[in-house]
VOPAGU-2260 file (C-alpha; in pm, 1 decimal, decimal comma):
REM VOPAGU-2260
SITE   aa  ch    i         X         Y         Z
SITE  SER   A    0     -35,9      49,0      -7,8
SITE  GLY   A    1     110,6     356,8     -91,1
SITE  ALA   A    2      71,9     632,0     130,7
SITE  PHE   A    3    -297,4     810,8     282,5
SITE  VAL   A    4     -67,7    1134,4     357,2
SITE  ALA   A    5     305,4    1057,0     532,2
SITE  GLY   A    6     356,6    1341,8     697,1
SITE  ALA   A    7     628,6    1645,9     667,9
SITE  ASP   A    8     888,5    1652,4     440,5
SITE  VAL   A    9    1205,8    1568,0     722,6
SITE  THR   A   10    1445,3    1759,8     524,5
SITE  GLU   A   11    1221,5    2135,6     495,3
SITE  LEU   A   12    1174,3    2053,3     896,8
SITE  ARG   A   13    1598,8    2054,5     938,9
SITE  GLU   A   14    1568,9    2323,9     765,8
SITE  ARG   A   15    1354,4    2550,4     941,1
SITE  ASP   A   16    1414,5    2770,6    1262,2
SITE  ALA   A   17    1148,8    2851,5    1526,1
SITE  LEU   A   18    1005,9    3254,1    1322,9
SITE  GLN   A   19     970,3    2989,4    1053,5
SITE  GLN   A   20     824,3    2786,3    1226,4
SITE  ARG   A   21     630,6    2961,4    1411,8
SITE  GLU   A   22     494,0    3114,0    1072,7
SITE  ALA   A   23     453,4    2795,2     960,5
SITE  SER   A   24     204,6    2734,6    1205,0
SITE  LYS   A   25     -44,8    3031,3    1201,7
SITE  ARG   A   26    -446,5    2921,5    1095,0
SITE  PRO   A   27    -595,9    2884,1     992,2
SITE  ARG   A   28    -399,5    2534,9     843,1
SITE  VAL   A   29    -512,7    2262,0     610,9
SITE  TYR   A   30    -633,5    2075,1    1010,5
SITE  GLU   A   31    -870,3    2327,1    1027,4
SITE  VAL   A   32    -986,9    2387,8     702,9
SITE  VAL   A   33   -1063,5    2072,9     683,0
SITE  GLU   A   34   -1260,7    2047,4    1072,3
SITE  ASP   A   35   -1437,4    2402,0     999,6
SITE  CYS   A   36   -1547,7    2239,0     582,5
SITE  PRO   A   37   -1957,5    2229,4     689,9
SITE  LEU   A   38   -2008,6    1965,1     493,5
SITE  PRO   A   39   -1832,8    1568,0     622,0
SITE  VAL   A   40   -1568,0    1508,1     534,2
SITE  ILE   A   41   -1475,9    1147,9     492,1
SITE  ALA   A   42   -1052,1    1013,6     537,7
SITE  ARG   A   43    -964,1     767,1     285,5
SITE  VAL   A   44    -708,2     593,1     465,0
SITE  ASN   A   45    -586,1     378,3     153,5
SITE  GLY   A   46    -183,6     357,6     305,9
SITE  HIS   A   47     108,6     487,1     630,8
SITE  ALA   A   48    -103,7     850,7     765,2
SITE  LEU   A   49     203,4     909,6     960,0
SITE  GLY   A   50     293,1    1228,0    1195,2
SITE  GLY   A   51     124,6    1505,0    1006,3
SITE  GLY   A   52    -110,5    1288,6     789,8
SITE  CYS   A   53    -225,4    1121,6    1132,1
SITE  GLU   A   54    -266,5    1456,7    1245,2
SITE  LEU   A   55    -491,6    1542,0     915,2
SITE  MET   A   56    -630,1    1212,2     939,9
SITE  GLN   A   57    -823,8    1362,9    1295,3
SITE  ALA   A   58   -1001,4    1671,4    1183,2
SITE  CYS   A   59   -1211,2    1448,6     982,1
SITE  ASP   A   60   -1515,5    1330,3    1042,0
SITE  VAL   A   61   -1510,4    1016,8     960,1
SITE  ARG   A   62   -1215,1     800,7     939,7
SITE  ILE   A   63   -1194,6     475,7     756,7
SITE  ALA   A   64    -834,9     267,2     683,5
SITE  HIS   A   65    -747,1      35,3     406,1
SITE  GLU   A   66    -588,4    -292,2     626,8
SITE  ASP   A   67    -274,0    -273,0     512,3
SITE  ALA   A   68    -258,0     132,8     623,1
SITE  LYS   A   69      34,0     202,3     921,8
SITE  LEU   A   70     -37,0     450,0    1121,9
SITE  GLY   A   71     117,1     699,6    1411,0
SITE  GLN   A   72     302,2    1014,7    1543,9
SITE  PRO   A   73     653,6     950,8    1479,8
SITE  GLU   A   74     795,2    1302,2    1545,0
SITE  ILE   A   75     906,9    1221,4    1820,5
SITE  THR   A   76    1194,8     992,8    1675,6
SITE  LEU   A   77    1255,0    1300,2    1532,8
SITE  GLY   A   78    1320,5    1516,8    1802,2
SITE  ILE   A   79    1004,6    1718,3    1762,7
SITE  MET   A   80     665,9    1670,7    1872,2
SITE  PRO   A   81     368,4    1645,0    1648,4
SITE  GLY   A   82     285,2    2022,5    1574,6
SITE  GLY   A   83     -94,1    1996,8    1385,1
SITE  GLY   A   84    -273,7    1874,2    1636,7
SITE  GLY   A   85    -223,4    1610,4    1717,0
SITE  THR   A   86    -141,8    1660,1    2099,8
SITE  GLN   A   87    -544,8    1788,3    2114,1
SITE  ARG   A   88    -746,2    1612,0    1874,4
SITE  LEU   A   89    -566,1    1232,9    1951,8
SITE  PRO   A   90    -647,5    1205,2    2322,3
SITE  ARG   A   91   -1004,4    1318,5    2172,9
SITE  LEU   A   92   -1089,9    1053,7    1981,4
SITE  VAL   A   93    -935,7     764,4    2187,5
SITE  GLY   A   94    -828,0     914,5    2486,1
SITE  GLU   A   95    -469,1    1035,3    2647,4
SITE  GLY   A   96    -376,0     728,7    2766,9
SITE  HIS   A   97    -345,8     619,0    2399,4
SITE  ALA   A   98    -209,1     904,9    2277,7
SITE  MET   A   99      73,7    1002,4    2471,0
SITE  ARG   A  100     185,8     583,3    2465,8
SITE  LEU   A  101     133,0     647,9    2041,4
SITE  ILE   A  102     273,8    1054,8    2058,0
SITE  LEU   A  103     552,1     967,8    2341,3
SITE  SER   A  104     722,3     641,9    2155,9
SITE  GLY   A  105     663,8     663,3    1833,2
SITE  GLU   A  106     499,0     343,2    1734,9
SITE  LEU   A  107     274,8     312,2    1479,0
SITE  ILE   A  108      46,7      39,7    1496,7
SITE  ASP   A  109    -165,7    -163,7    1177,5
SITE  ALA   A  110    -553,5     -63,4    1095,3
SITE  ALA   A  111    -748,0    -334,0    1308,5
SITE  GLU   A  112    -553,6    -155,0    1651,7
SITE  ALA   A  113    -586,0     207,4    1544,8
SITE  ALA   A  114    -938,0      94,9    1506,2
SITE  ASP   A  115    -986,8    -127,1    1845,0
SITE  ILE   A  116    -861,3     208,0    1992,3
SITE  GLY   A  117   -1115,3     384,8    1801,4
SITE  LEU   A  118    -831,3     643,3    1618,6
SITE  VAL   A  119   -1087,1     476,2    1264,2
SITE  GLU   A  120   -1405,1     382,5    1266,9
SITE  GLU   A  121   -1429,1      93,4    1041,9
SITE  VAL   A  122   -1157,0    -119,7     881,0
SITE  HIS   A  123   -1167,2    -301,1     525,5
SITE  GLY   A  124   -1028,8    -488,0     241,4
SITE  GLU   A  125   -1147,0    -596,8      45,1
SITE  GLY   A  126   -1479,3    -330,8     -76,8
SITE  PHE   A  127   -1303,0     -61,5      98,8
SITE  ASP   A  128   -1357,1     175,1    -161,3
SITE  GLU   A  129   -1716,0      81,6    -186,0
SITE  ARG   A  130   -1760,2     181,1     184,8
SITE  VAL   A  131   -1577,9     467,2     148,9
SITE  TYR   A  132   -1782,9     602,9    -169,4
SITE  GLY   A  133   -2075,7     441,4      -4,8
SITE  LEU   A  134   -2050,4     611,9     286,2
SITE  ALA   A  135   -2017,3     955,8      86,3
SITE  ALA   A  136   -2345,9     848,8    -126,1
SITE  SER   A  137   -2549,3     855,1     180,3
SITE  MET   A  138   -2397,3    1098,7     364,2
SITE  ALA   A  139   -2433,7    1303,3      40,2
SITE  ALA   A  140   -2821,1    1219,5      31,8
SITE  HIS   A  141   -2887,7    1483,8     306,6
SITE  SER   A  142   -2994,7    1769,4     326,0
SITE  PRO   A  143   -2600,3    2030,1     333,6
SITE  VAL   A  144   -2758,0    2275,7     601,4
SITE  ALA   A  145   -2851,1    2013,0     820,6
SITE  LEU   A  146   -2584,9    1788,4     747,0
SITE  GLU   A  147   -2383,7    2151,1     853,1
SITE  PHE   A  148   -2551,5    2229,5    1189,7
SITE  ALA   A  149   -2552,7    1845,8    1295,5
SITE  LYS   A  150   -2165,3    1852,9    1214,0
SITE  LYS   A  151   -2151,2    2113,4    1416,8
SITE  SER   A  152   -2319,9    2032,9    1746,2
SITE  VAL   A  153   -2095,3    1709,6    1721,6
SITE  ARG   A  154   -1806,6    1923,9    1661,7
SITE  ALA   A  155   -1902,2    2095,9    2015,2
SITE  ALA   A  156   -1931,5    1809,3    2240,7
SITE  SER   A  157   -1572,8    1805,9    2303,7
SITE  ARG   A  158   -1526,6    2154,3    2294,4
SITE  MET   A  159   -1828,5    2270,1    2534,0
SITE  ASP   A  160   -1987,2    2093,4    2957,1
SITE  LEU   A  161   -2272,4    1901,4    2853,8
SITE  GLU   A  162   -2550,4    2146,2    2932,3
SITE  SER   A  163   -2411,3    2412,2    2718,3
SITE  GLY   A  164   -2359,5    2120,3    2432,6
SITE  ILE   A  165   -2710,4    2052,1    2481,3
SITE  GLU   A  166   -2800,7    2446,7    2480,0
SITE  TYR   A  167   -2680,1    2424,9    2155,7
SITE  GLU   A  168   -2758,0    2131,1    2016,3
SITE  ALA   A  169   -3130,1    2275,4    2072,7
SITE  GLU   A  170   -3030,5    2576,3    1888,9
SITE  LEU   A  171   -2965,1    2444,5    1570,8
SITE  PHE   A  172   -3239,1    2215,0    1578,9
SITE  ALA   A  173   -3466,7    2485,4    1653,2
SITE  GLN   A  174   -3298,5    2712,8    1333,8
SITE  LEU   A  175   -3362,5    2452,8    1131,2
SITE  PHE   A  176   -3712,9    2537,0    1157,9
SITE  ALA   A  177   -3699,6    2822,2     983,6
SITE  THR   A  178   -3530,2    2605,1     686,3
SITE  ASP   A  179   -3669,6    2545,4     393,2
SITE  ASP   A  180   -3443,2    2174,9     368,0
SITE  LYS   A  181   -3683,7    2141,3     596,9
SITE  ASP   A  182   -3999,7    2216,8     438,3
SITE  GLU   A  183   -3896,2    1941,4     222,0
SITE  GLY   A  184   -3735,4    1609,0     428,8
SITE  ILE   A  185   -4026,8    1663,6     551,6
SITE  ASP   A  186   -4323,2    1664,9     284,1
SITE  ALA   A  187   -4039,7    1419,8      80,8
SITE  PHE   A  188   -4070,6    1214,5     371,8
SITE  LEU   A  189   -4554,1    1236,9     419,4
SITE  GLY   A  190   -4509,7    1210,8      14,4
SITE  ASP   A  191   -4378,3     888,2       2,3
SITE  ARG   A  192   -4035,8    1036,6    -243,0
SITE  GLU   A  193   -3765,9    1148,8    -248,6
SITE  PRO   A  194   -3630,1    1480,2    -130,9
SITE  GLU   A  195   -3522,3    1772,4    -347,5
SITE  TRP   A  196   -3302,5    1941,9    -124,4
SITE  ARG   A  197   -3253,2    2326,8    -170,9
SITE  GLY   A  198   -2920,9    2410,6     129,4
SITE  GLU   A  199   -3175,4    2722,2     282,0
């Protein structure tokens, strides 16, 4: 297998000083752009996802790995640490203990272990592409505005206390009742037909 994203160019990192790295780390970076995308983003992890590649995968909404994929945060082996959100997103996905183990050891894990610890949602061999594209199609069949609001609400769960999160969810839910898509979705259901979403 090849690589999903193999990570940074190590030669380039060697030449960079602290000032240059601060500039390179200014937001928004690709990780935040992916995470903030209003529509669902599925990581199709078809090979190695190492360092920045693993961090990019963590920023996606759903991660599906090929059974031959290898994943990890090997930055520590270079005398550095994850700098693309890995120390923040990884513990939220797999828990602090697994995150510490992966980040502090630099060990790579296979797709099966990644699924066991919650780093990826699914692992497939044969049928990998069919599953990825099938899931994408099933998500794309829904209202874009409902997808955006649902994604915002789920993302808020790791950033808010439960009470605030429930209030935020209720507000987004109420806002959907002002959309044409809400009316279209219910009318289509009651009329036993496919909805025609307008994204409004």
